[in-house]
DONUKOL-310765 format. One record per residue (C-alpha): residue number from 1; residue in three letters; y, z, x. Coordinates in steps of 0.25 Angstrom, whole numbers, plus 5000, padded with zeros to 4 digits. Layout:
<recs>
NUM;ALA;Y;Z;X
...
</recs>
This chain:
<recs>
1;MET;4423;5522;4615
2;VAL;4427;5528;4628
3;SER;4424;5519;4641
4;SER;4418;5525;4654
5;SER;4432;5527;4659
6;GLY;4435;5537;4648
7;ARG;4445;5528;4641
8;GLY;4443;5522;4628
9;LYS;4443;5507;4624
10;TRP;4456;5510;4616
11;ASP;4463;5516;4628
12;LEU;4460;5503;4637
13;GLY;4465;5494;4625
14;ILE;4478;5502;4624
15;ASP;4480;5501;4639
16;LEU;4478;5486;4639
17;LEU;4487;5485;4627
18;CYS;4498;5493;4633
19;TYR;4497;5485;4647
20;LEU;4498;5472;4639
21;CYS;4509;5476;4630
22;SER;4518;5483;4641
23;PRO;4523;5469;4647
24;ILE;4526;5464;4633
25;VAL;4534;5477;4630
26;SER;4541;5476;4644
27;LEU;4545;5461;4642
28;HIS;4550;5464;4627
29;PHE;4560;5475;4633
30;LEU;4564;5465;4643
31;ILE;4568;5455;4632
32;GLU;4575;5465;4624
33;ASN;4583;5470;4635
34;PRO;4585;5459;4646
35;TYR;4594;5468;4655
36;ALA;4588;5477;4666
37;GLY;4588;5492;4663
38;VAL;4590;5503;4673
39;GLU;4576;5503;4678
40;GLU;4576;5488;4681
41;ARG;4590;5487;4686
42;LEU;4588;5491;4700
43;ILE;4576;5482;4703
44;ILE;4583;5470;4696
45;ASN;4596;5472;4703
46;SER;4589;5473;4717
47;ALA;4581;5460;4714
48;TYR;4593;5453;4710
49;ASP;4600;5457;4723
50;PHE;4588;5451;4731
51;ALA;4586;5439;4722
52;TYR;4601;5435;4723
53;ASN;4602;5438;4738
54;THR;4613;5448;4736
55;PRO;4619;5453;4749
56;HIS;4614;5467;4751
57;ASN;4627;5474;4750
58;GLU;4629;5468;4736
59;PHE;4615;5473;4730
60;GLN;4616;5479;4717
61;TYR;4611;5493;4721
62;ILE;4622;5494;4732
63;LYS;4633;5489;4723
64;ASN;4629;5498;4711
65;LEU;4624;5511;4717
66;HIS;4612;5515;4710
67;VAL;4598;5518;4713
68;VAL;4591;5508;4722
69;PRO;4577;5503;4720
70;ARG;4567;5510;4728
71;THR;4560;5497;4733
72;ILE;4565;5484;4736
73;ILE;4551;5477;4734
74;PRO;4552;5475;4718
75;SER;4566;5469;4720
76;LEU;4562;5459;4730
77;ILE;4550;5455;4722
78;LEU;4559;5453;4710
79;ALA;4569;5446;4718
80;ALA;4559;5436;4723
81;ILE;4555;5433;4709
82;ALA;4570;5432;4705
83;LYS;4574;5422;4716
84;PRO;4566;5410;4710
85;LEU;4572;5413;4697
86;ILE;4586;5413;4702
87;TRP;4583;5399;4709
88;LEU;4578;5394;4696
89;GLY;4592;5397;4691
90;LEU;4588;5407;4680
91;GLU;4599;5416;4674
92;ASP;4600;5430;4680
93;ILE;4596;5437;4666
94;THR;4584;5428;4666
95;ILE;4580;5433;4680
96;GLN;4583;5447;4677
97;ILE;4574;5446;4664
98;ILE;4563;5440;4673
99;LEU;4564;5451;4684
100;ARG;4565;5462;4673
101;ALA;4552;5457;4667
102;ILE;4545;5457;4680
103;VAL;4550;5471;4683
104;GLY;4546;5476;4668
105;LEU;4532;5469;4669
106;GLN;4529;5475;4683
107;GLY;4533;5489;4677
108;VAL;4524;5487;4665
109;LEU;4512;5481;4673
110;GLY;4513;5491;4684
111;TYR;4511;5503;4675
</recs>
């Protein structure tokens, strides 16, 4: 049966299924590989620099010359989320996994 929008009920069901399963798949890959990949490394390093109050001349992207993130806003948001986690005394790898989960879910849900 086709709805008034021209899409069948099955198409909407598949869209909903993909939308609900995508975060699960993203978190599965995060658990399987807890270290940041190339795509995430820039934003995670930048957030780390801001969260740990690194002096500007010691920022990762200045010490290791590579592509710089185009905007600072996502890094600042992640740093604001990471700061309380640092105050709680969580290990760096735990903070990194939490930040990567946020980046991954933002990418999946933003699609």
